[in-house]
C-alpha positions as CSV (number, residue, x, y, z in Angstrom):
1,M,36.6,-62.2,6.9
2,K,34.3,-64.1,4.6
3,Y,34.7,-63.2,0.6
4,D,31.5,-62.3,-0.5
5,F,32.4,-63.3,-4.0
6,A,28.8,-62.8,-5.5
7,A,29.2,-59.0,-4.9
8,I,32.9,-58.6,-5.2
9,E,33.0,-60.6,-8.4
10,K,29.9,-58.7,-10.0
11,K,31.5,-55.4,-9.1
12,W,34.6,-55.7,-10.8
13,Q,32.8,-57.7,-13.9
14,K,30.8,-54.3,-14.1
15,R,33.9,-52.3,-14.2
16,W,35.6,-54.3,-16.6
17,E,32.5,-53.9,-19.0
18,E,32.6,-50.3,-18.7
19,T,36.5,-49.6,-19.1
20,K,37.5,-52.4,-21.5
21,P,40.9,-53.0,-19.8
22,Y,41.2,-56.1,-22.4
23,A,40.3,-54.5,-25.5
24,A,43.2,-54.9,-28.2
25,V,43.9,-51.2,-29.4
26,T,43.8,-50.8,-33.3
27,G,47.1,-48.9,-34.4
28,D,48.8,-49.2,-31.3
29,K,52.6,-49.0,-31.5
30,R,53.3,-51.5,-29.0
31,P,54.6,-55.0,-29.8
32,K,51.8,-57.4,-30.8
33,F,50.8,-60.5,-28.9
34,Y,48.0,-62.7,-30.3
35,G,46.4,-65.1,-28.2
36,L,44.0,-67.8,-29.6
37,I,41.7,-70.5,-27.9
38,E,39.7,-72.9,-30.0
39,F,36.1,-71.3,-30.1
40,P,33.6,-73.3,-28.1
41,Y,30.3,-74.6,-29.6
42,P,27.5,-73.5,-27.6
43,S,25.3,-76.5,-26.8
44,G,22.5,-76.2,-24.4
45,Q,24.2,-77.5,-21.5
46,G,26.6,-74.6,-20.9
47,L,30.1,-74.5,-20.2
48,H,31.7,-78.1,-19.1
49,V,35.2,-78.5,-17.3
50,G,36.9,-79.2,-20.7
51,H,36.3,-75.3,-21.5
52,P,38.1,-73.3,-18.5
53,R,41.1,-75.8,-18.7
54,P,42.6,-74.2,-22.2
55,F,40.9,-70.7,-21.5
56,T,42.5,-70.4,-18.3
57,A,45.8,-71.2,-19.6
58,M,45.8,-68.5,-22.4
59,D,44.3,-66.1,-20.2
60,I,47.3,-66.3,-17.7
61,V,49.4,-65.9,-20.8
62,T,47.9,-63.2,-22.3
63,R,47.8,-61.2,-18.6
64,K,51.5,-61.8,-18.6
65,K,52.1,-60.4,-22.1
66,R,50.0,-57.4,-21.2
67,M,52.3,-56.6,-17.9
68,E,55.1,-57.0,-20.2
69,G,53.7,-54.2,-22.5
70,Y,52.3,-55.8,-25.5
71,N,49.1,-54.9,-27.1
72,V,47.0,-58.5,-26.8
73,L,44.2,-59.5,-28.8
74,Y,42.7,-62.2,-26.9
75,P,39.5,-62.7,-29.1
76,I,36.3,-65.1,-28.4
77,G,33.8,-66.2,-30.4
78,F,31.2,-69.1,-31.1
79,D,31.5,-72.0,-33.6
80,A,27.9,-72.1,-33.4
81,F,26.6,-74.1,-36.5
82,G,25.7,-77.6,-35.9
83,L,23.6,-80.5,-36.5
84,P,22.8,-81.1,-32.4
85,T,21.2,-77.9,-32.5
86,E,19.3,-78.3,-35.5
87,N,18.3,-82.1,-34.1
88,Y,17.2,-80.3,-30.9
89,A,15.5,-77.7,-32.7
90,I,13.2,-80.4,-34.6
91,K,12.5,-82.3,-31.6
92,N,11.4,-79.1,-29.5
93,H,9.6,-77.2,-32.4
94,I,11.6,-74.2,-32.0
95,H,14.1,-72.2,-35.0
96,P,17.8,-73.2,-34.5
97,A,18.5,-69.7,-35.0
98,I,16.7,-68.7,-31.8
99,V,18.4,-72.2,-29.9
100,T,21.6,-70.6,-31.0
101,K,21.1,-67.0,-29.9
102,Q,19.7,-68.6,-26.4
103,N,22.8,-70.7,-26.0
104,I,25.6,-67.9,-26.6
105,A,23.8,-65.9,-24.2
106,N,24.0,-68.4,-21.8
107,F,27.8,-69.3,-22.5
108,T,28.9,-65.6,-22.5
109,S,27.1,-65.0,-19.4
110,Q,29.2,-68.0,-17.7
111,L,32.2,-67.1,-19.3
112,K,32.1,-63.4,-18.3
113,M,31.7,-65.0,-14.6
114,L,34.7,-66.5,-14.7
115,G,36.5,-63.3,-15.4
116,Y,38.5,-64.1,-18.5
117,G,40.2,-61.4,-20.3
118,F,38.8,-61.5,-23.7
119,D,38.4,-58.8,-26.1
120,W,34.6,-59.1,-26.2
121,D,34.2,-55.8,-28.8
122,R,35.5,-58.6,-31.2
123,C,33.5,-61.6,-30.3
124,I,31.9,-63.8,-33.5
125,D,29.2,-66.0,-34.1
126,T,29.8,-68.3,-37.1
127,T,26.1,-68.3,-37.8
128,D,26.0,-64.2,-38.5
129,P,25.8,-63.8,-42.0
130,S,28.2,-60.6,-42.1
131,Y,31.0,-63.7,-40.6
132,Y,30.1,-66.5,-42.8
133,K,30.1,-64.7,-46.1
134,W,33.5,-64.1,-45.7
135,T,34.5,-68.1,-45.0
136,Q,32.3,-69.1,-48.0
137,W,34.5,-66.3,-49.8
138,I,37.5,-67.9,-49.0
139,F,36.2,-71.3,-49.5
140,Q,35.7,-70.0,-53.3
141,Q,39.2,-68.6,-53.9
142,M,40.6,-72.3,-52.6
143,F,38.1,-74.1,-54.9
144,K,39.1,-72.1,-57.7
145,R,42.7,-72.5,-56.9
146,G,42.5,-76.6,-56.3
147,L,42.6,-76.6,-52.6
148,A,39.3,-77.5,-51.8
149,Y,38.1,-81.1,-53.1
150,K,35.9,-83.6,-52.1
151,A,36.8,-87.1,-50.8
152,T,35.2,-90.0,-49.0
153,M,36.8,-90.5,-45.7
154,P,35.5,-93.2,-43.0
155,V,33.9,-91.2,-39.9
156,N,32.2,-91.7,-36.5
157,W,28.6,-91.5,-37.5
158,C,26.0,-91.2,-34.3
159,T,23.0,-93.0,-35.1
160,S,20.9,-91.0,-33.4
161,C,22.3,-87.2,-33.9
162,K,22.7,-88.0,-37.7
163,C,26.1,-86.3,-37.3
164,V,30.0,-86.7,-37.5
165,L,31.7,-87.2,-34.4
166,A,35.3,-86.1,-33.2
167,N,37.1,-89.1,-31.7
168,E,36.8,-87.8,-28.4
169,E,33.0,-87.4,-28.5
170,V,32.9,-91.4,-28.8
171,V,33.2,-93.0,-25.3
172,N,33.1,-97.0,-25.2
173,G,31.7,-97.2,-28.9
174,V,28.7,-94.8,-27.9
175,C,27.8,-91.0,-28.5
176,E,28.7,-89.0,-25.4
177,R,25.4,-86.8,-25.8
178,C,22.9,-89.1,-26.6
179,G,24.4,-92.4,-25.4
180,S,23.1,-94.0,-28.8
181,E,25.6,-96.4,-30.9
182,V,28.3,-94.8,-33.0
183,I,29.2,-96.5,-36.3
184,R,32.1,-96.0,-38.9
185,K,30.8,-95.4,-42.5
186,E,32.3,-93.8,-45.4
187,K,31.1,-90.1,-45.8
188,S,31.7,-87.9,-49.0
189,Q,33.1,-84.5,-47.8
190,W,35.0,-81.3,-48.4
191,M,38.7,-81.3,-47.7
192,L,41.1,-78.6,-47.8
193,K,44.7,-79.1,-49.1
194,I,46.5,-77.8,-46.1
195,T,49.4,-79.9,-46.8
196,A,50.3,-77.6,-49.8
197,Y,51.2,-74.9,-47.3
198,A,53.0,-77.0,-44.7
199,D,56.6,-76.0,-45.5
200,R,55.6,-72.7,-45.8
201,L,54.2,-72.6,-42.1
202,I,57.0,-74.3,-40.5
203,D,59.6,-72.2,-42.7
204,D,58.0,-69.1,-41.0
205,L,57.6,-70.4,-37.5
206,G,60.8,-72.5,-37.1
207,L,59.1,-75.3,-35.4
208,D,60.0,-78.3,-37.2
209,S,61.5,-80.5,-34.6
210,F,58.7,-79.8,-32.0
211,L,55.8,-80.2,-34.7
212,I,57.3,-83.8,-35.4
213,V,57.2,-84.8,-32.0
214,Y,53.9,-83.6,-31.2
215,F,52.2,-85.0,-34.4
216,I,53.9,-88.5,-33.8
217,T,52.4,-88.3,-30.0
218,E,49.0,-87.0,-31.2
219,I,48.6,-89.8,-33.6
220,E,49.7,-92.4,-31.3
221,D,47.3,-91.4,-29.0
222,C,44.1,-91.0,-31.2
223,F,44.7,-94.3,-32.8
224,E,46.4,-96.2,-30.1
225,I,49.2,-97.3,-32.1
226,D,53.1,-97.1,-31.6
227,I,55.1,-95.2,-34.3
228,P,59.0,-95.4,-33.6
229,E,60.4,-91.9,-33.8
230,T,63.4,-93.3,-35.3
231,D,60.9,-93.8,-38.4
232,F,60.7,-89.9,-38.9
233,I,64.5,-89.1,-39.1
234,E,64.6,-89.2,-42.5
235,F,61.7,-86.7,-43.3
236,V,62.7,-83.1,-43.6
237,T,59.5,-81.6,-44.7
238,V,56.1,-81.4,-42.6
239,K,54.4,-82.4,-46.2
240,D,56.5,-85.7,-46.1
241,L,55.4,-86.0,-42.5
242,C,51.6,-85.7,-43.2
243,E,51.9,-88.1,-46.2
244,R,53.8,-90.7,-43.8
245,I,51.4,-90.4,-41.0
246,Q,48.2,-90.9,-43.6
247,L,50.3,-94.1,-44.6
248,E,50.5,-95.2,-40.8
249,I,47.0,-94.5,-40.0
250,K,45.6,-96.7,-43.2
251,K,48.3,-99.5,-42.0
252,H,46.8,-99.7,-38.7
253,S,43.3,-98.7,-39.4
254,T,40.6,-101.7,-39.0
255,Y,37.9,-100.0,-41.0
């Protein structure tokens, strides 16, 4: 029997829209579980293979938790601010808000086709004033308490997009989006003193040993250096670890 995925999946997607089986229930007495993914940036190209991989993994976890009787919150949203959208808008003479709205609609359609169990009623768009007024408020509170400060740091700078790139967005020295040269430049930017909360976070979660090994692995991968694990045995706090990692990065940096 041939599987008519277009008809069958569309039927059940419509049912999920109507019955909302994946919505978290406010005030429910069941034990709670919060599954969180990194919200995607809605580019004009739509989803790529890097999106479904972590989304699928967390979707499996949240489905299992629902079957075990948990009240699951698995939200979705769009980290939608970005210079690529602004550059595209300038080039094509279209307002960036229109571009963002179109891209989010496309991403939403694609994500729903994949059948993920997101709580769409709690979907957020970071360009929505009703959302970012609170992120701005949080920043103000952190600034007042000395937790937000300006510092000059070396960044990956795309000479065409005119924006900062993450390490994984630089492929063989060029921007993965436009293929232009990427240079390292010093840039003044706002920083958040997250290390001030590092010990509290780890004490609450009880993940000292796991995070130490994880951090070491991530740093080695990102900066292509080798940090002997024995070097970190003496450290008992994550704050000490973060400071040591910063020293290692500076020591091995060629910039």
